[in-house]
Backbone as CSV, one residue per row, in Angstrom:
resi,resn,N_x,N_y,N_z,CA_x,CA_y,CA_z,C_x,C_y,C_z
1,GLY,5.242,-15.494,-7.097,6.341,-15.316,-8.032,6.327,-13.931,-8.661
2,ARG,7.347,-13.647,-9.476,7.467,-12.343,-10.116,6.238,-12.047,-10.960
3,GLY,5.689,-10.843,-10.785,4.529,-10.428,-11.554,3.202,-10.827,-10.963
4,ASP,3.208,-11.670,-9.914,1.956,-12.082,-9.279,1.425,-10.973,-8.378
5,LEU,0.102,-10.982,-8.144,-0.525,-10.028,-7.238,-0.812,-10.706,-5.906
6,LEU,-0.336,-10.099,-4.836,-0.610,-10.509,-3.465,-1.393,-9.387,-2.811
7,ALA,-2.578,-9.659,-2.280,-3.400,-8.643,-1.629,-3.451,-8.919,-0.133
8,LEU,-3.118,-7.900,0.666,-3.044,-8.039,2.113,-4.173,-7.290,2.797
9,SER,-4.735,-7.909,3.827,-5.711,-7.237,4.681,-4.989,-6.467,5.771
10,GLY,-5.757,-5.647,6.503,-5.209,-4.941,7.650,-5.580,-5.663,8.931
11,GLY,-5.570,-4.922,10.024,-5.948,-5.495,11.302,-4.756,-6.001,12.086
12,SER,-5.012,-6.379,13.333,-3.934,-6.751,14.253,-3.193,-8.003,13.807
13,THR,-3.909,-8.954,13.219,-3.240,-10.179,12.773,-2.248,-9.887,11.667
14,ALA,-2.624,-9.037,10.728,-1.728,-8.699,9.624,-0.443,-8.058,10.130
15,LEU,-0.547,-7.220,11.155,0.648,-6.569,11.688,1.657,-7.598,12.191
16,ARG,1.162,-8.701,12.713,2.055,-9.738,13.238,2.716,-10.544,12.118
17,LEU,2.186,-10.445,10.905,2.735,-11.210,9.789,3.760,-10.429,8.966
18,LEU,3.725,-9.100,9.055,4.475,-8.289,8.095,5.982,-8.455,8.207
19,ASP,6.515,-8.559,9.416,7.959,-8.695,9.549,8.458,-9.971,8.896
20,THR,7.702,-11.055,9.078,8.080,-12.318,8.439,7.951,-12.223,6.933
21,LEU,6.875,-11.598,6.475,6.664,-11.457,5.033,7.795,-10.661,4.398
22,ALA,8.294,-9.661,5.107,9.345,-8.806,4.566,10.625,-9.575,4.291
23,THR,10.827,-10.699,4.964,12.046,-11.486,4.748,11.824,-12.679,3.822
24,SER,10.604,-12.886,3.372,10.316,-14.086,2.577,9.594,-13.812,1.265
25,LEU,9.251,-12.557,1.004,8.476,-12.240,-0.196,9.345,-12.378,-1.438
26,PRO,8.915,-13.138,-2.462,9.700,-13.256,-3.690,9.844,-11.900,-4.382
27,GLN,10.954,-11.709,-5.072,11.173,-10.457,-5.792,10.151,-10.287,-6.908
28,GLY,9.734,-9.047,-7.117,8.864,-8.736,-8.238,7.393,-8.933,-8.001
29,VAL,7.004,-9.356,-6.787,5.582,-9.508,-6.478,4.945,-8.119,-6.349
30,ALA,3.740,-7.982,-6.854,2.975,-6.747,-6.666,2.132,-6.901,-5.405
31,VAL,2.326,-5.992,-4.453,1.628,-6.056,-3.172,0.519,-5.018,-3.166
32,ALA,-0.712,-5.482,-3.016,-1.884,-4.615,-3.041,-2.639,-4.747,-1.723
33,GLN,-3.762,-4.053,-1.632,-4.566,-4.064,-0.422,-5.937,-4.683,-0.665
34,VAL,-6.437,-5.367,0.350,-7.807,-5.867,0.328,-8.776,-4.761,0.727
35,ASP,-8.367,-3.943,1.709,-9.241,-2.863,2.169,-8.410,-1.788,2.847
36,GLU,-9.019,-0.614,3.004,-8.320,0.507,3.633,-9.315,1.486,4.230
37,ARG,-8.909,2.107,5.320,-9.688,3.188,5.920,-9.386,4.496,5.189
38,LEU,-10.384,5.366,5.106,-10.181,6.682,4.500,-9.639,7.623,5.566
39,VAL,-8.329,7.558,5.759,-7.636,8.409,6.721,-6.411,8.999,6.028
40,ALA,-5.795,9.972,6.666,-4.647,10.646,6.061,-3.477,9.681,5.899
41,PRO,-2.718,9.810,4.796,-1.512,8.988,4.633,-0.589,9.143,5.841
42,GLY,-0.045,8.029,6.296,0.816,8.051,7.470,0.100,7.865,8.781
43,SER,-1.233,7.903,8.774,-1.991,7.715,10.003,-1.778,6.297,10.534
44,PRO,-1.693,6.130,11.865,-1.584,4.774,12.413,-2.831,3.938,12.163
45,TRP,-3.965,4.589,11.794,-5.185,3.859,11.450,-5.142,3.323,10.023
46,SER,-4.187,3.766,9.240,-4.081,3.316,7.849,-3.392,1.963,7.778
47,ASN,-4.030,1.003,7.137,-3.374,-0.290,6.926,-2.086,-0.111,6.137
48,TRP,-2.116,0.802,5.168,-0.960,0.966,4.283,0.253,1.511,5.030
49,THR,0.061,2.313,6.047,1.179,2.823,6.829,2.068,1.682,7.292
50,HIS,1.462,0.615,7.765,2.213,-0.508,8.327,2.766,-1.414,7.224
51,ILE,1.999,-1.609,6.164,2.485,-2.422,5.045,3.698,-1.756,4.404
52,GLU,3.595,-0.466,4.134,4.689,0.239,3.466,5.938,0.263,4.334
53,ARG,5.768,0.469,5.616,6.918,0.514,6.523,7.663,-0.820,6.516
54,ALA,6.918,-1.922,6.487,7.547,-3.239,6.536,8.171,-3.646,5.203
55,LEU,7.554,-3.235,4.086,7.947,-3.769,2.784,8.640,-2.756,1.877
56,ALA,8.845,-1.534,2.350,9.333,-0.471,1.470,10.680,-0.780,0.849
57,GLY,11.529,-1.543,1.521,12.861,-1.808,0.989,12.923,-2.951,-0.004
58,LEU,11.799,-3.587,-0.272,11.803,-4.758,-1.143,11.615,-4.361,-2.606
59,PRO,12.193,-5.126,-3.543,12.007,-4.839,-4.977,10.666,-5.333,-5.477
60,SER,9.614,-4.725,-4.963,8.252,-5.117,-5.314,7.470,-3.879,-5.727
61,THR,6.377,-4.099,-6.453,5.448,-3.024,-6.772,4.451,-2.894,-5.635
62,LEU,4.326,-1.699,-5.068,3.421,-1.470,-3.947,2.233,-0.649,-4.430
63,LEU,1.024,-1.150,-4.168,-0.193,-0.558,-4.713,-1.159,-0.175,-3.592
64,PRO,-1.031,1.053,-3.042,-1.960,1.474,-1.985,-3.322,1.845,-2.535
65,MET,-4.354,1.636,-1.732,-5.692,2.070,-2.131,-5.821,3.590,-2.078
66,VAL,-5.241,4.205,-1.055,-5.215,5.670,-0.965,-3.877,6.116,-1.548
67,ASP,-3.887,6.431,-2.835,-2.673,6.785,-3.557,-2.299,8.226,-3.212
68,GLU,-1.233,8.388,-2.425,-0.858,9.711,-1.944,-0.553,10.674,-3.084
69,SER,-0.018,10.160,-4.188,0.339,11.031,-5.306,-0.893,11.620,-5.998
70,ALA,-2.076,11.031,-5.757,-3.302,11.507,-6.408,-4.088,12.485,-5.544
71,LEU,-3.570,12.836,-4.364,-4.296,13.683,-3.431,-3.895,15.141,-3.600
72,ASP,-4.893,16.028,-3.672,-4.595,17.453,-3.666,-4.812,18.002,-2.250
73,ALA,-4.629,19.307,-2.081,-4.708,19.906,-0.752,-6.085,19.721,-0.129
74,ALA,-7.143,19.859,-0.931,-8.502,19.687,-0.412,-8.743,18.249,0.036
75,ASP,-8.197,17.303,-0.735,-8.327,15.889,-0.357,-7.657,15.639,0.994
76,ARG,-6.473,16.182,1.170,-5.734,15.963,2.417,-6.468,16.581,3.612
77,ARG,-7.035,17.761,3.404,-7.798,18.383,4.494,-9.013,17.535,4.852
78,ALA,-9.668,16.983,3.842,-10.846,16.143,4.097,-10.461,14.879,4.859
79,LEU,-9.330,14.278,4.501,-8.878,13.076,5.190,-8.492,13.379,6.630
80,GLU,-7.836,14.484,6.847,-7.400,14.838,8.199,-8.577,15.248,9.078
81,GLY,-9.578,15.902,8.462,-10.737,16.353,9.227,-11.930,15.441,9.159
82,HIS,-11.805,14.332,8.418,-12.893,13.360,8.246,-14.166,14.041,7.751
83,ASP,-13.991,14.869,6.725,-15.098,15.585,6.086,-15.870,14.598,5.215
84,GLU,-16.985,14.074,5.726,-17.681,12.979,5.040,-18.229,13.395,3.678
85,GLY,-18.627,14.655,3.532,-19.123,15.098,2.239,-18.066,15.004,1.161
86,HIS,-16.878,15.471,1.434,-15.770,15.384,0.476,-15.263,13.953,0.367
87,LEU,-15.236,13.237,1.495,-14.667,11.884,1.503,-15.430,10.927,0.595
88,ALA,-16.742,11.072,0.505,-17.519,10.156,-0.329,-17.082,10.248,-1.783
89,ALA,-16.913,11.476,-2.292,-16.469,11.645,-3.672,-15.028,11.196,-3.836
90,LEU,-14.171,11.517,-2.851,-12.772,11.106,-2.914,-12.650,9.586,-2.893
91,ALA,-13.419,8.932,-2.023,-13.360,7.473,-1.938,-13.750,6.828,-3.258
92,ALA,-14.793,7.343,-3.901,-15.218,6.796,-5.188,-14.126,6.955,-6.234
93,ARG,-13.462,8.098,-6.228,-12.390,8.341,-7.187,-11.195,7.419,-6.943
94,LEU,-10.802,7.279,-5.677,-9.674,6.416,-5.343,-9.984,4.949,-5.642
95,ALA,-11.215,4.543,-5.360,-11.599,3.153,-5.625,-11.545,2.848,-7.114
96,HIS,-12.004,3.795,-7.932,-11.970,3.594,-9.383,-10.534,3.531,-9.890
97,SER,-9.670,4.397,-9.384,-8.263,4.391,-9.782,-7.586,3.090,-9.381
98,TYR,-7.874,2.622,-8.170,-7.278,1.380,-7.685,-7.728,0.186,-8.529
99,GLU,-8.991,0.193,-8.884,-9.537,-0.870,-9.723,-8.773,-0.972,-11.041
100,ARG,-8.474,0.182,-11.654,-7.729,0.189,-12.921,-6.302,-0.327,-12.723
101,ARG,-5.674,0.070,-11.634,-4.279,-0.316,-11.417,-4.119,-1.810,-11.188
102,ILE,-4.994,-2.407,-10.384,-4.804,-3.842,-10.136,-5.323,-4.689,-11.293
103,ALA,-6.244,-4.136,-12.110,-6.721,-4.891,-13.276,-5.593,-5.152,-14.269
104,ALA,-4.579,-4.298,-14.241,-3.463,-4.427,-15.183,-2.453,-5.488,-14.755
105,ILE,-2.637,-6.053,-13.560,-1.692,-7.043,-13.036,-2.378,-8.399,-12.958
106,ARG,-1.802,-9.361,-13.611,-2.311,-10.733,-13.549,-1.115,-11.682,-13.504
107,PRO,-1.251,-12.829,-12.833,-2.470,-13.329,-12.190,-2.669,-12.765,-10.788
108,TRP,-3.935,-12.777,-10.349,-4.249,-12.471,-8.965,-4.022,-13.775,-8.189
109,ARG,-2.856,-13.857,-7.551,-2.419,-15.154,-7.040,-2.936,-15.466,-5.633
110,LEU,-2.738,-14.538,-4.690,-3.048,-14.872,-3.302,-3.666,-13.683,-2.596
111,VAL,-4.734,-13.933,-1.843,-5.357,-12.901,-1.019,-5.350,-13.363,0.433
112,HIS,-4.834,-12.501,1.296,-4.831,-12.758,2.730,-6.052,-12.074,3.347
113,LEU,-6.800,-12.818,4.149,-8.021,-12.314,4.762,-7.945,-12.444,6.281
114,GLY,-8.448,-11.444,6.967,-8.634,-11.540,8.407,-10.078,-11.871,8.722
115,LEU,-10.405,-11.858,10.001,-11.760,-12.199,10.439,-12.095,-11.391,11.677
116,GLY,-13.103,-10.517,11.570,-13.529,-9.706,12.700,-14.488,-10.456,13.596
117,PRO,-14.686,-9.993,14.820,-15.562,-10.695,15.771,-17.015,-10.755,15.330
118,ASP,-17.423,-9.870,14.410,-18.786,-9.902,13.872,-18.882,-10.713,12.590
119,GLY,-17.787,-11.384,12.221,-17.787,-12.203,11.006,-17.409,-11.458,9.751
120,HIS,-17.008,-10.174,9.873,-16.631,-9.449,8.659,-15.224,-9.831,8.228
121,THR,-14.980,-9.692,6.947,-13.638,-9.800,6.401,-13.494,-8.673,5.396
122,ALA,-12.227,-8.316,5.065,-11.994,-7.080,4.336,-12.735,-5.983,5.122
123,SER,-13.415,-5.073,4.461,-14.295,-4.124,5.165,-15.732,-4.379,4.735
124,LEU,-16.082,-5.660,4.670,-17.421,-6.094,4.274,-18.166,-6.509,5.538
125,PHE,-18.876,-5.546,6.116,-19.489,-5.712,7.425,-20.909,-6.286,7.312
126,PRO,-21.405,-6.924,8.372,-22.781,-7.430,8.343,-23.785,-6.320,8.002
127,ASP,-24.696,-6.648,7.101,-25.780,-5.740,6.691,-25.296,-4.476,5.992
128,SER,-24.052,-4.449,5.531,-23.539,-3.250,4.868,-23.782,-3.339,3.367
129,PRO,-23.918,-2.187,2.685,-24.158,-2.203,1.236,-23.010,-2.814,0.446
130,GLY,-21.798,-2.784,1.001,-20.654,-3.349,0.288,-20.778,-4.837,0.003
131,LEU,-21.555,-5.547,0.808,-21.741,-6.986,0.587,-22.442,-7.270,-0.732
132,ARG,-23.223,-6.305,-1.220,-24.003,-6.508,-2.443,-23.381,-5.805,-3.655
133,ALA,-22.215,-5.206,-3.470,-21.590,-4.440,-4.552,-21.064,-5.376,-5.638
134,SER,-21.115,-4.907,-6.874,-20.549,-5.652,-7.994,-19.245,-4.988,-8.417
135,GLY,-18.562,-5.607,-9.369,-17.297,-5.051,-9.841,-16.150,-5.440,-8.926
136,THR,-15.100,-4.618,-8.903,-13.875,-4.946,-8.181,-13.766,-4.273,-6.832
137,THR,-14.205,-3.012,-6.732,-14.061,-2.263,-5.485,-15.393,-1.689,-5.047
138,THR,-15.471,-1.402,-3.750,-16.658,-0.759,-3.210,-16.247,0.206,-2.107
139,VAL,-17.025,1.253,-1.942,-16.882,2.145,-0.788,-17.904,1.689,0.245
140,ASN,-17.464,1.531,1.493,-18.351,0.902,2.465,-18.150,1.503,3.857
141,VAL,-19.152,1.314,4.714,-19.081,1.686,6.133,-19.710,0.556,6.937
142,ASP,-19.413,0.548,8.233,-20.040,-0.410,9.134,-21.328,0.204,9.659
143,PRO,-22.496,-0.321,9.283,-23.761,0.285,9.733,-23.961,0.212,11.233
144,SER,-23.259,-0.691,11.914,-23.401,-0.787,13.369,-22.626,0.309,14.092
145,GLY,-21.665,0.922,13.401,-20.826,1.936,14.021,-19.674,1.378,14.831
146,ALA,-19.549,0.060,14.925,-18.495,-0.546,15.743,-17.115,-0.348,15.128
147,ASN,-17.057,-0.258,13.808,-15.783,-0.062,13.110,-15.796,1.311,12.459
148,PRO,-14.974,2.249,12.929,-15.047,3.622,12.443,-14.432,3.800,11.064
149,PHE,-14.690,4.935,10.473,-14.128,5.399,9.217,-14.815,4.779,7.995
150,MET,-14.941,5.606,6.975,-15.330,5.127,5.653,-14.209,4.239,5.115
151,ARG,-14.566,3.250,4.312,-13.586,2.281,3.828,-13.655,2.136,2.300
152,ILE,-12.532,1.725,1.728,-12.504,1.166,0.377,-12.189,-0.313,0.541
153,SER,-12.881,-1.169,-0.187,-12.672,-2.608,-0.056,-12.812,-3.288,-1.409
154,LEU,-12.080,-4.377,-1.579,-12.396,-5.279,-2.676,-13.775,-5.882,-2.427
155,THR,-14.483,-6.182,-3.483,-15.810,-6.781,-3.355,-15.713,-8.288,-3.130
156,VAL,-16.843,-8.874,-2.752,-16.922,-10.335,-2.662,-16.499,-10.958,-3.981
157,GLU,-17.018,-10.433,-5.073,-16.721,-10.952,-6.412,-15.226,-10.916,-6.694
158,ALA,-14.567,-9.825,-6.346,-13.134,-9.689,-6.627,-12.308,-10.632,-5.769
159,ILE,-12.624,-10.728,-4.486,-11.848,-11.588,-3.594,-11.937,-13.045,-4.030
160,ARG,-13.071,-13.436,-4.554,-13.234,-14.823,-4.992,-12.499,-15.131,-6.301
161,GLN,-11.948,-14.104,-6.948,-11.192,-14.326,-8.179,-9.743,-14.736,-7.931
162,PHE,-9.232,-14.544,-6.719,-7.838,-14.905,-6.451,-7.673,-16.421,-6.487
163,GLU,-6.539,-16.859,-7.000,-6.307,-18.300,-7.115,-6.274,-18.976,-5.746
164,LEU,-5.744,-18.277,-4.734,-5.625,-18.856,-3.397,-6.109,-17.850,-2.373
165,GLN,-6.965,-18.311,-1.472,-7.429,-17.503,-0.345,-6.870,-18.099,0.947
166,VAL,-6.312,-17.239,1.796,-5.823,-17.684,3.097,-6.447,-16.807,4.174
167,VAL,-7.217,-17.410,5.069,-7.782,-16.713,6.219,-6.883,-16.998,7.414
168,VAL,-6.443,-15.938,8.095,-5.568,-16.088,9.258,-6.275,-15.524,10.479
169,ALA,-6.379,-16.345,11.532,-6.992,-15.897,12.788,-6.129,-16.367,13.951
170,ILE,-5.853,-15.445,14.859,-4.948,-15.708,15.974,-5.591,-15.215,17.259
171,GLY,-5.544,-16.040,18.303,-5.950,-15.598,19.628,-7.305,-16.122,20.071
172,ARG,-7.475,-16.197,21.390,-8.688,-16.741,21.991,-9.928,-15.938,21.619
173,SER,-9.779,-14.631,21.428,-10.943,-13.800,21.114,-11.570,-14.167,19.776
174,LYS,-10.801,-14.821,18.902,-11.322,-15.193,17.584,-12.021,-16.551,17.586
175,ALA,-11.905,-17.310,18.687,-12.441,-18.680,18.697,-13.938,-18.740,18.413
176,PRO,-14.793,-17.896,19.029,-16.228,-18.019,18.760,-16.585,-17.747,17.301
177,VAL,-15.993,-16.716,16.705,-16.365,-16.392,15.325,-15.765,-17.392,14.345
178,VAL,-14.588,-17.946,14.638,-14.031,-19.012,13.792,-14.974,-20.209,13.787
179,ALA,-15.432,-20.602,14.976,-16.343,-21.750,15.062,-17.647,-21.466,14.336
180,ALA,-18.181,-20.259,14.489,-19.432,-19.903,13.811,-19.257,-19.903,12.297
181,ALA,-18.137,-19.355,11.830,-17.900,-19.297,10.387,-17.760,-20.690,9.798
182,LEU,-16.976,-21.538,10.450,-16.750,-22.877,9.906,-17.955,-23.797,10.102
183,ALA,-18.915,-23.378,10.925,-20.186,-24.103,11.038,-21.175,-23.650,9.974
184,GLY,-20.779,-22.645,9.171,-21.623,-22.208,8.067,-22.649,-21.157,8.413
185,GLN,-22.467,-20.451,9.523,-23.441,-19.420,9.887,-23.448,-18.283,8.859
186,ASP,-24.522,-17.525,8.865,-24.727,-16.442,7.905,-23.874,-15.238,8.306
187,LEU,-22.620,-15.250,7.877,-21.656,-14.206,8.189,-21.023,-13.720,6.889
188,PRO,-20.552,-12.471,6.848,-19.907,-11.982,5.626,-18.770,-12.868,5.131
189,ILE,-17.974,-13.409,6.040,-16.841,-14.243,5.613,-17.311,-15.406,4.749
190,ASN,-18.521,-15.927,5.018,-18.990,-17.091,4.272,-19.542,-16.749,2.898
191,LEU,-19.663,-15.470,2.572,-19.948,-15.066,1.200,-18.669,-15.027,0.367
192,VAL,-17.537,-14.947,1.038,-16.250,-14.713,0.388,-15.467,-15.995,0.186
193,VAL,-15.420,-16.853,1.211,-14.545,-18.021,1.153,-15.125,-19.101,0.239
194,ARG,-14.247,-20.013,-0.149,-14.610,-21.127,-1.026,-14.265,-22.443,-0.332
195,ASP,-14.602,-23.544,-0.979,-14.286,-24.852,-0.401,-12.785,-25.084,-0.304
196,ASP,-11.990,-24.407,-1.160,-10.541,-24.625,-1.154,-9.784,-23.567,-0.351
197,THR,-10.487,-22.710,0.373,-9.824,-21.690,1.189,-9.015,-22.357,2.299
198,ILE,-7.812,-21.849,2.524,-6.972,-22.322,3.625,-7.212,-21.438,4.841
199,TRP,-7.497,-22.062,5.967,-7.645,-21.357,7.244,-6.413,-21.665,8.088
200,LEU,-5.668,-20.631,8.457,-4.506,-20.796,9.332,-4.875,-20.243,10.708
201,LEU,-4.920,-21.124,11.704,-5.383,-20.777,13.047,-4.345,-21.228,14.067
202,ASP,-4.150,-20.410,15.101,-3.357,-20.917,16.211,-4.277,-21.732,17.125
203,ASP,-3.694,-22.367,18.145,-4.475,-23.246,19.018,-5.637,-22.513,19.675
204,GLU,-5.413,-21.247,20.057,-6.466,-20.515,20.748,-7.625,-20.185,19.808
205,ALA,-7.329,-19.745,18.601,-8.400,-19.426,17.648,-9.180,-20.670,17.245
206,ALA,-8.533,-21.824,17.283,-9.198,-23.088,16.943,-9.820,-23.762,18.158
207,GLY,-9.854,-23.071,19.289,-10.219,-23.694,20.548,-11.644,-24.192,20.657
208,GLU,-12.574,-23.687,19.828,-13.965,-24.142,19.905,-14.344,-25.059,18.753
209,LEU,-13.350,-25.523,18.004,-13.604,-26.454,16.907,-13.467,-27.892,17.389
210,ASP,-14.126,-28.789,16.700,-13.954,-30.219,16.954,-12.518,-30.589,16.584
211,PRO,-11.712,-31.096,17.513,-10.317,-31.434,17.201,-10.181,-32.395,16.027
212,GLN,-11.196,-33.231,15.804,-11.115,-34.192,14.706,-11.212,-33.510,13.340
213,SER,-11.659,-32.237,13.313,-11.823,-31.543,12.036,-10.588,-30.746,11.637
214,ILE,-9.556,-30.777,12.484,-8.400,-29.911,12.281,-7.205,-30.725,11.822
215,ASP,-6.510,-30.222,10.801,-5.212,-30.762,10.413,-4.141,-29.916,11.089
216,THR,-3.346,-30.521,11.959,-2.277,-29.762,12.593,-1.055,-29.779,11.707
217,LEU,-0.280,-28.719,11.772,0.899,-28.586,10.925,2.073,-29.338,11.541
218,GLY,2.645,-30.228,10.768,3.855,-30.938,11.155,4.736,-31.073,9.933
219,ASP,5.763,-31.845,10.032,6.676,-32.008,8.897,5.933,-32.599,7.710
220,GLY,5.886,-31.846,6.621,5.292,-32.347,5.392,3.780,-32.298,5.365
221,ASP,3.150,-31.843,6.435,1.690,-31.794,6.436,1.195,-30.581,5.643
222,ALA,0.067,-30.728,4.987,-0.572,-29.612,4.293,-1.762,-29.153,5.101
223,PRO,-1.913,-27.842,5.343,-3.065,-27.373,6.130,-4.346,-27.385,5.323
224,ARG,-5.472,-27.536,6.034,-6.782,-27.364,5.404,-7.608,-26.460,6.303
């Protein structure tokens, strides 16, 4: 509803949701980010590039993690050249600014989460320092190197503050990690989700689950 905060993740699944969201989002919702790569504004690697393109025409407040209006020439050069020395200080500054901006918006109503093949969600990767961060935001990297770029992410603590969590996973490639996560394995996603989290899965992503554990969507059915 009007004045509520909706936080969106990036990744391939989110891209498939944005067109539908653009036609169904209530007026006045504040749209924020769960995580973002430290790349130049407009880059195809930026989650915000795709969110802004889909939602720019809506009467909503849009809250990017990499606030283009706060970037000076040196910041832009660092983002374009991936200057890690400058990026670390810039990321800390942007994360602090973002924390202040979303703190001013309540309630934190809904957070959309994806799920990576290694069990990460947001940019909270296995064995990464971001998993242990306190407060609202963290600067993080994937220690395995599988996911490039420095990231800004909401913390575990912050994601668990949203009234509703929705994890969306689509496709056969997600089936093993969905099954592992819902079996309770030691994965980053299981530090974030709660007993009331809604998991929205297509048939392929749910392919390795016990069929008896799944509620299928039909007329009037509520997902679990």
